[in-house]
C-alpha positions in Angstrom: 0.0 0.0 0.0 3.0 2.3 0.3 4.2 1.7 -3.2 4.0 4.6 -5.7 5.1 4.8 -9.4 7.0 8.0 -9.0 8.3 10.1 -6.1 5.7 12.8 -6.9 2.8 10.3 -7.1 0.5 9.4 -4.3 0.9 5.9 -2.7 -1.2 3.0 -3.9 -3.0 3.0 -0.6 -3.9 6.7 -0.9 -5.1 6.3 -4.5 -7.2 3.2 -3.7 -8.6 4.9 -0.6 -9.4 8.1 -2.6 -11.3 6.1 -5.3 -13.1 4.2 -2.6 -14.3 7.3 -0.8 -15.0 9.7 -3.7 -18.6 8.6 -4.0 -19.0 10.2 -0.5 -18.4 13.6 -2.1 -21.3 12.9 -4.5 -23.5 12.3 -1.5 -22.3 15.6 0.0 -22.9 17.6 -3.2 -26.3 15.9 -3.6 -27.6 16.5 -0.1 -26.2 19.9 0.9 -25.8 23.4 -0.7 -22.1 23.7 0.3 -19.0 21.9 1.6 -16.3 23.5 3.7 -13.0 21.7 3.3 -11.9 22.9 6.7 -14.8 21.6 8.8 -15.6 18.5 6.6 -14.8 15.1 7.9 -13.9 13.1 4.8 -14.0 9.3 5.0 -10.7 7.5 5.4 -9.9 3.9 4.7 -7.6 2.4 7.4 -7.4 -1.2 6.1 -6.9 -2.6 2.6 -9.7 -5.1 3.3 -12.2 -2.3 3.8 -11.7 -0.7 0.3 -14.2 -2.7 -1.8 -16.9 -2.7 0.9 -16.6 1.0 1.5 -16.7 1.7 -2.2 -19.7 -0.5 -2.7 -21.5 1.2 0.3 -20.7 4.7 -0.8 -21.5 4.1 -4.4 -25.0 2.8 -3.4 -25.5 5.9 -1.2 -24.4 8.2 -4.1 -26.8 6.5 -6.5 -29.6 7.0 -4.0 -28.7 10.6 -3.4 -28.6 11.4 -7.1 -31.9 9.6 -7.8 -33.5 11.8 -5.1 -32.6 15.1 -6.8 -35.2 17.1 -8.7 -34.4 19.1 -11.9 -34.7 22.2 -9.8 -32.1 20.9 -7.3 -29.7 20.0 -10.1 -29.8 23.6 -11.2 -29.3 25.2 -7.7 -26.0 26.8 -7.0 -23.6 24.6 -5.0 -20.4 26.0 -3.3 -17.1 24.6 -2.3 -15.7 26.7 0.6 -12.7 27.0 2.8 -13.2 28.6 6.2 -16.5 30.0 4.9 -15.0 31.7 1.9 -16.2 30.4 -1.5 -13.6 28.8 -3.6 -16.0 27.8 -6.4 -19.7 28.0 -6.9 -21.7 26.5 -9.8 -24.9 24.7 -10.5 -25.1 21.4 -8.6 -25.2 19.4 -11.9 -21.9 20.9 -13.1 -20.3 20.2 -9.8 -21.5 16.6 -9.8 -20.3 16.1 -13.4 -17.0 17.8 -13.0 -15.8 17.4 -9.4 -17.5 14.1 -8.7 -17.9 11.9 -11.8 -15.0 13.2 -13.8 -12.8 13.2 -10.7 -13.5 9.5 -9.9 -13.0 8.6 -13.6 -9.6 10.3 -13.6 -8.4 8.6 -10.4 -9.8 5.2 -11.5 -7.7 5.5 -14.6 -4.7 6.3 -12.5 -5.4 3.4 -10.2 -5.5 1.0 -13.2 -2.1 2.2 -14.3 -0.8 1.6 -10.7 -2.1 -2.0 -11.0 -0.5 -2.4 -14.4 2.9 -1.3 -13.1 2.6 -3.8 -10.3 1.6 -6.6 -12.8 -1.8 -6.9 -11.1 -4.5 -7.9 -13.6 -6.5 -4.8 -14.6 -10.3 -5.3 -14.3 -12.6 -4.6 -17.2 -13.8 -1.0 -17.2 -15.6 -0.3 -20.5 -15.3 -3.9 -21.7 -12.5 -6.5 -21.4 -9.1 -5.3 -20.4 -5.8 -6.6 -22.0 -5.8 -9.1 -19.2 -8.9 -10.9 -20.5 -9.5 -12.7 -23.7 -13.2 -12.3 -24.6 -12.8 -14.7 -27.6 -10.7 -17.4 -25.9 
């Protein structure tokens, strides 16, 4: 979990934990009008064995939170703050697409490269990976 592909990269443990907990940010954006990075209590993963379970749990909660939003709520302004000062504010839909969905897609891609570097089979993402032979 301490391995990293480059000295400037995050560790495998950090990257896997970040991917596992990012759906929690989707819940926060869906269920509140703002998020202050100073007072927020982001989820942390302490054990490798908890990664998949936490991701599964948080993904389910994120889906539920998204399904509960009305068109009006998607269009309401949502703000990311630091000590009460707005860093960025935009319609909730744009925040969900950019900072939640695109964010997890980006880090999931990085995580697959970490796995590839460690010679761990890469799971299928948008179809079979190079580690699977769909015709064999």
